[in-house]
N, C-alpha and C positions, 0 to 999 in steps of 0.2 A: 504495500500498500503506499501512496507517496505519502512522506514526511514532512514537517514544516519545518525551513530552514529559512534563516535569518539575512535578506538584502540590504545591503546599508543605506540603498537609496528608497525602498518599495517595504520596509520591513517584511513579515513573516511572510512566504510563499511556496507553495505546493512544488515539489521533486518526487519524481518514481515513478516505479512498475504500479500500476495500477489496474492489471487484471496478470492472476497468475502463469495464465495461458499462454500469454504473447511477451514477448522482450522490447515494447514499448513503452519509454519513457516519457511521464509529462512533464513540462516546464509551465507552473501556472498552463496561458492557455498556445504553447510551442508543444508539439510532439516530435522524437526521436528517437528511431528503434537504438535500441541499445549498443549493439556491434559498430553504428555510426559513430556510436558515442566512445566508447575505447575506441574505435582508429582513430579518431579526431583528438586523443587528447594521446594518444602515440607519435600526434606530432609532433605537439608543443615542446618537448626540451630542445628538440634541433629549432621551432622555432623563436623561442628564447633567451638565444646565448647572448641576446646583446642586452636582455636584460627585460626590455620590453618588448611585447609581441601584438600581432593583429591577425587574424584569419577570419576566415568566415565557414559555418556549417551550415549545410542543408536541411534544415525541418518543414514539418507540415506546421500550418498554423493556421487556429480555426479561432476566429477574432469576434462572433457572437458567442456569449459563456450559455446561450440558450441552443447553441450546436455543438457545443462542449458536451453536454449534458449532466448530469446528476448519480455521481459516483456512488453515494450513501443508498441511493434510492437502488437502485441499479447493483448493487450489493445482495440487497434485502430482497431483490424482486418484484420491489409494491411498482415500478416507472422504469421504464425503459426509453429514455430522452435522449435526441443528438449523440455524437458517435460512440461514448461510452454505455450510450443504450443497448447502443447496435451492436457493440461486442460486445455486451453480456446474455446480451440474448444467442447468440453465436457459443460465447465461452463464457458459460455458469460461474456463480462461486461455487464450492463444493459442497456437498452437506453435510461432511465429517470436518471436524475444525480438525483432525489430523493430516486432511488433506490440504490444508492452506498451508502451500508451500510451492515458492518459485520454481518454474519448470526450465532445466535450463535446455530445452527443445522448444524455446518459445519462438526462436525465429525461424520455425518451420511454418508459422504460420503469417510472416509476413506479405506473404501476397495478399491472403484473406484482409487484411490488416491493410495494406496499403490500399484498396477497391476500398474498405469500408469508409477509410478518412478523405479519400477523395472526392466523395458526396458532402463533408463537410467544410472541409480546408483547402488550403491551399501547398504547394510546396514553396518555398524561399529560401534565401539565403540568409544568417542572420550573422552579426558581426562578433567576436570572441578578443575582446584587447585585456591583456595584461601588463599591469604598471609595476614594472620591479624595484620601483624607489618606492613607490607606495604598497607595494604586496598586498593587490586587487588584482582582481580580473572580473570583468563585465561580461556577462553572458548576453545580449542583447541587450534591453531596458535595465539588464539586472544586474548590481555591482555587489560582487563577494569579496570579503576578506579571504586572504589565501585559505585562513585556515577555514573558514565554510566552501570554498571551494574543494577544499581535500573532503570536506565531508559529503560532498555529492557523490566522488569518486569512491570514499570508501561505501557508502548506500551502495552501489552499484557492486563492486564490488560484494559485497556479506551478501545481495540477490535482497535486497531491501529487507523491509520486515513485510516478508515473516525469515524468508533468508533461502537460499537453493535448498532443491527439493535432494534430501540424500548426503549435504555439503560438496554437492558437483558441479560447477561452477562451467559451464562453455568456454569450448577454445579462445573465443574472441576475448573473452576475461584473463585468463590464465596469459594472452599475447602482450595484452595492455599492463598488468602487473611486472612482467618482465622488464618492460621498457621503461617504467617510470620507477621501479627500484632500481636501476641502473643510470639513470640521470641523477647529473648534481645542477639542474634547475631550480632556480628558489622555488618554482610554483609549484615544486613535489618535493621539496626539502622539509621532510619531520613526518613526510606522507607516512602512515603506517598501514600496510596491508596482510594482515597475522590469518 
């Protein structure tokens, strides 16, 4: 489930997986696949060698709140509105609490998710800017301290809440860890992926 994270300029925002059978992440009204997120992160060490960096990431943007949908209503099966509602009609919340684990095979549903999200949102590029002097990272309009940005990375590493099923991580998450652990870039200094 998405968790609350503190953006320096927007207060508390939501970030994370919102359905255990998919690997799509939400950042407020932006959506990107976890394998893309990990690949983008793996490029950052080379991009921030000089301290500050700027990159662009391709995401989906759903600009109207009603088109995003109501996550809690969809989880409880009481109302299936917007994109999130459509996802939960196709991939419902598990009936047994012990089955509530993030699927490491979620990327297998990417094609179905791309078809669904195309009805509600548009693909766009957002800017990612790192300021080495201030140790902040802006993801689109959201400005994070280095520490909170690292919390986003750790969230994906862990499989969010409720964690990866059986402790098994997808290969793309393991590949990201290998790159980031070997990085001396300021943006990942102090990052702990245990």
